[in-house]
N, C-alpha and C positions, 0 to 999 in steps of 0.2 A: 594948067590943063583946064580947058573949058568944060562947062557942065555937060555938053553934048558928047565930049570925048572921055568922060569919066569912066573908069573901069568898074565902078560900083553901080549896079543897076538901081534905078529909082525905087523899085519896090523894097530892096534891102535898105536903102537910105531912109525911106519913110518909116519902115519897121523899127530900125535900130537907132535912128537919131531923133525920132519923134515919139512914136507909140510906146516902145519899150521903156524909155526913160520916164515917161509920164506914168506908166503902170508901176514901175519900181518906186518912183517918188510917192505915189498914192499908197503903195504897200508900206513904205517907210513911215509915212504920216500915221497910218493906221496902227502899225506896230508900236510906235512911240507914244501916241496920244490915246489910242483906243485898243490896248493890247487884249483886253478881255473879249472885245468883239471879234478881233482877229482869231483868237484862240477858239472861241465858240464856233466860228465859221469854218475853221480848218481842222480842228481836233475837238469836236463837241463832247467827247467822252472824258476830257480832262478839264476839271474845274479850274477857273482862274484863281491864282493866289499872288499877292504882291511879291512874294519870294521869287516869282518867275520874271519880274521886271528886268533884271540884268540881261536875261536871254533875249527879251524883246528889244532892249537897247542895242545889243550886238546885232540883231537882225536888221534894225534900222540902219546901223552903220554899213552893213554889207550891201543892203539895197541902195543906199545913197551912193556908195562907191560904184556900183554897177551903173546907176543912173548917170553919174558924173562921166564915166568913160564913154557911155553911149552918147550923151548929150554934148560933152565938151571935147573929148579926145577925138571921136570920130567926125566931128564937125570942124575941128581946127584946120586952118589953112595948110599947115604942115602935113597933116595926115588924112584929110578928107578923101583923097584919091589913092592912098597908099594901101594896096590890097594886103600887104604883109601886116601892117598895123591893125587893119580890120580883122584879119585872121587871128592874130594874137589876142586882141581884145575880145572877140567873140568866142574864141576857144576858152578863155578864162571864165567868161560868163556862162558858157555851156556846162562847165564843171559845176558851177553853182546850180544851174537848172537840173542837172542829173540828180543832185541830192534833194532839191526842193520837190522835184517830181516824185522821187522815192518817198519823201515824207507824206505827200498826198496819197500815194498808193498805200503806205502803212496806215494812214488815218482812215481812208475810205474802204480799204480792202481791195485786192485786185479785181474781184468779181464786180464790185461797184464801180471802181475807177474805169475799167475797160468796157462798161456798158452804159452809154449815154442815156438810154431809156430809163435808167434808175436815178439819174441825177435830179436834184432839186436846183433851184436858181443859184444858190450859194455854191454848190458843187460845180455847176456849169461855168460860172464866172471863174472860180479857182482853177479849174482844169484848162479852160480855153485860154485864159490870160497867161498861163504858164506854158502850156504845150505849144501854142502857136508860135511865140517867139523862139522857143527851143527848137522846134522843127525848122524854122527859118535859119537859125544858126547852123544846124546840121547841114542844111542845103548849101549855105554859103561855104562852110568848111569843106564840103564835098565838091565845090566848084560849080554848082548848078547855076547857070546864067552868067558865069564869069568867062572872060577870054582865057584861053590856055596860055600859060606863061612858063618860061624856063628861067631859073635864077642862075646868073653867072657871076663870078667874083672877079673883079679887076685886080691889077697889080697891087693896089693899096689895101686890098682886103674888103673893099666895099662891094656889096651885092647889088646887082642890077638885074631887073626882070626884062626879058625879051619876049614879046608876043610871038606865038606860033599859031598858025591857022591850019 
């Protein structure tokens, strides 16, 4: 399938195969190498302790897994134009975003999280770099900007998508 005929709009492709994997990788680097800075930026009321290190190592692995799927799976020749693979990959990532966003709301408090006028630079970066890709995933999963498709199953059990206008 040529780039012009791709069912994945270029805005989604840019967001999920370039921007988000870079953000996730940067978060993973910070979680692994600078966990105290990440903690003070996201949960300033909790003092850093080396006993928390395993949690940051887990967070690093999760963020690198998300970055891998965005950067590698969604770019692979076999899947770069497969809307179903994109839906599955982004749905899994959206589950992670739900809980990371919930953690920001817990940390900042709902009144602070939902009022951008109260944010400092650290809050703004955390919220914007989390919510923007999350909103993009929700749009993709809702089919915004995608062609309407119907999935049919052939005699061998393989699913095929058929465009409907």
